[in-house]
C-alpha positions as CSV (number, residue, x, y, z in Angstrom):
1,M,-99.0,103.5,126.5
2,A,-98.7,105.6,129.1
3,K,-99.7,104.1,132.6
4,S,-102.8,106.8,132.8
5,D,-104.1,105.8,129.1
6,K,-104.7,102.1,130.2
7,L,-108.7,101.5,130.1
8,Y,-108.7,98.3,132.1
9,V,-107.3,98.5,135.6
10,T,-106.3,96.3,138.4
11,D,-107.8,96.9,142.0
12,A,-104.4,98.4,143.0
13,E,-104.2,100.4,139.9
14,C,-107.7,101.7,140.6
15,A,-106.8,102.4,144.2
16,E,-103.8,104.4,143.2
17,R,-105.9,106.4,140.6
18,I,-108.1,107.3,143.5
19,G,-105.6,108.1,145.8
20,L,-106.2,104.9,148.3
21,Q,-104.2,102.1,149.6
22,T,-104.9,98.8,147.8
23,Q,-106.4,97.0,150.8
24,D,-108.4,100.0,151.8
25,F,-110.0,100.0,148.6
26,K,-110.4,96.5,148.5
27,D,-112.3,96.3,151.8
28,M,-114.4,99.3,150.7
29,L,-115.3,97.6,147.1
30,P,-118.4,95.9,148.1
31,T,-120.0,98.9,149.7
32,L,-119.2,100.7,146.5
33,E,-120.4,97.8,144.2
34,R,-123.9,98.1,146.1
35,S,-123.9,101.7,145.4
36,G,-123.6,100.8,141.5
37,F,-119.6,101.2,141.3
38,P,-118.5,99.3,137.8
39,F,-117.8,95.6,138.5
40,R,-114.6,93.6,137.0
41,D,-114.9,92.7,133.8
42,P,-114.2,88.7,133.5
43,L,-113.5,89.2,129.7
44,F,-110.6,91.7,130.7
45,K,-108.9,89.6,133.2
46,D,-111.1,90.6,136.2
47,R,-110.4,94.3,136.0
48,H,-112.1,97.6,136.1
49,Y,-113.0,99.7,133.3
50,W,-111.5,102.9,134.1
51,P,-113.5,105.8,132.5
52,A,-116.8,103.9,134.4
53,V,-115.2,104.1,137.7
54,R,-114.3,107.8,136.7
55,A,-118.1,108.6,135.8
56,F,-119.5,106.8,138.8
57,L,-116.7,108.7,140.9
58,D,-117.8,112.3,139.6
59,K,-121.5,111.6,139.8
60,R,-121.2,110.4,143.5
61,A,-119.2,113.8,144.0
62,G,-122.0,115.6,142.2
63,L,-120.4,117.0,139.1
64,A,-122.2,117.3,135.8
65,S,-121.3,115.2,133.4
66,S,-121.2,115.9,129.6
67,F,-122.8,112.8,128.8
68,V,-125.9,113.5,130.7
69,Q,-128.8,114.1,128.6
70,R,-130.4,117.6,129.7
71,K,-133.8,118.1,129.2
72,P,-135.0,120.3,126.2
73,S,-136.1,123.9,127.3
74,V,-139.5,125.1,127.1
75,P,-140.0,127.4,124.0
76,V,-141.6,130.8,125.1
77,V,-144.3,132.0,123.1
78,K,-144.9,135.7,122.7
79,D,-147.1,137.6,120.6
80,G,-147.2,134.6,118.3
81,K,-143.7,133.9,117.7
82,V,-141.8,131.2,119.4
83,W,-138.6,132.7,121.5
């Protein structure tokens, strides 16, 4: 399995993928968790679920996500026909 294919990552691996030093990541983790950053999962040896971390960071950066449900557009009625 390639390193980037791992779903559950340690603090050090998470920090590396984000581009931070491990200690810097650990220092900011409590603040991030209060903002909704995914908690470590005890079932998986207290590791972070990387797809959830990535989704959190994408949302924090303002990127649209493919899994966000969008409101349906309002149909336009013209001359009795729905467009």
